[in-house]
C-alpha positions as CSV (number, residue, x, y, z in Angstrom):
1,A,24.4,17.1,21.6
2,K,21.2,19.0,22.3
3,A,21.0,20.3,18.7
4,K,21.4,16.8,17.4
5,K,18.6,15.5,19.6
6,E,16.4,18.4,18.4
7,A,17.2,17.6,14.7
8,E,16.3,14.0,15.3
9,K,13.1,14.9,17.0
10,N,12.2,17.2,14.0
11,K,13.1,14.5,11.5
12,K,10.8,12.0,13.4
13,E,8.0,14.6,13.4
14,R,8.4,15.2,9.7
15,E,8.3,11.4,9.0
16,L,5.2,11.1,11.1
17,E,3.5,13.9,9.3
18,K,4.5,12.4,5.9
19,A,3.1,9.0,7.0
20,K,-0.2,10.6,8.1
21,A,-0.5,12.5,4.8
22,I,0.1,9.3,2.8
23,G,-2.4,7.5,4.9
24,A,-5.0,10.2,4.2
25,K,-4.5,9.7,0.5
26,L,-4.5,5.9,0.7
27,R,-7.8,5.6,2.6
28,D,-9.6,7.0,-0.4
29,I,-7.9,4.8,-3.0
30,T,-9.2,1.8,-4.8
31,L,-6.2,0.4,-6.7
32,V,-7.4,-1.4,-9.8
33,I,-5.2,-4.1,-11.2
34,K,-6.0,-6.0,-14.3
35,A,-5.2,-9.7,-14.4
36,K,-5.8,-12.7,-16.6
37,S,-8.2,-15.2,-15.0
38,G,-10.1,-18.4,-15.8
39,D,-13.8,-18.7,-16.0
40,N,-14.1,-19.3,-12.3
41,G,-12.5,-15.9,-11.4
42,R,-9.2,-17.6,-10.3
43,L,-6.1,-15.7,-11.5
44,F,-3.4,-17.3,-13.6
45,G,-0.7,-16.4,-11.1
46,S,-1.2,-14.0,-8.2
47,I,-1.0,-10.3,-7.1
48,T,1.7,-9.7,-4.5
49,T,2.7,-6.8,-2.3
50,K,5.4,-6.0,-4.9
51,D,2.7,-5.6,-7.6
52,I,0.6,-3.4,-5.3
53,S,3.6,-1.3,-4.3
54,D,4.6,-0.8,-8.0
55,R,1.1,0.2,-9.0
56,L,0.7,2.7,-6.1
57,L,3.8,4.4,-7.4
58,S,2.9,4.4,-11.1
59,D,-0.8,5.2,-10.6
60,F,-0.8,7.5,-7.6
61,K,2.8,8.6,-7.1
62,L,2.8,6.9,-3.6
63,D,6.1,5.3,-2.8
64,I,5.3,2.6,-0.3
65,D,7.8,-0.2,0.3
66,K,6.2,-3.6,-0.3
67,K,7.4,-4.7,3.2
68,K,5.0,-2.1,4.7
69,L,2.0,-3.6,2.9
70,I,0.2,-6.3,4.9
71,L,-1.6,-9.0,2.9
72,D,-2.6,-12.3,4.5
73,E,-1.7,-14.1,1.3
74,A,-1.1,-13.2,-2.4
75,I,-4.4,-12.3,-4.2
76,K,-5.4,-15.2,-6.4
77,S,-8.9,-14.2,-7.5
78,L,-10.9,-11.4,-9.0
79,G,-12.7,-9.0,-6.7
80,I,-11.8,-6.5,-3.9
81,T,-9.3,-7.2,-1.2
82,E,-8.5,-4.9,1.7
83,V,-4.8,-4.2,2.2
84,E,-3.2,-2.6,5.2
85,A,-0.2,-0.3,4.9
86,K,1.9,0.1,8.0
87,L,3.4,3.6,7.2
88,Y,5.1,4.5,10.5
89,P,5.0,3.1,14.1
90,G,1.4,3.8,15.2
91,V,0.3,4.9,11.7
92,S,-1.4,2.4,9.4
93,E,-4.2,2.8,6.9
94,K,-6.3,0.3,4.9
95,F,-7.2,0.7,1.3
96,K,-8.8,-1.5,-1.4
97,V,-7.3,-3.4,-4.2
98,K,-9.8,-4.4,-6.9
99,V,-8.6,-7.1,-9.3
100,V,-10.5,-7.1,-12.6
101,Q,-10.5,-9.3,-15.7
102,E,-7.9,-8.3,-18.2
């Protein structure tokens, strides 16, 4: 039973280290997403946490579940939005998502 507890502790430590490493990368990222918009800068549609999660993986090889991304509401206009990623209990990092005209 002691070995099992030790293994679990080591696993949690590895997950925590991994989360911190991802956080360190995220903080320097500005994720650029191109979208179609009208003259007033409003998007035709919106950018969701799923879109952001997919782009983090394709552009930066960062695999972050969309459920871990905190966005007050879907992005509906051009510009920069700050998004928070809750990577692990007690570990979260903010990064920028810049939506530009397609």
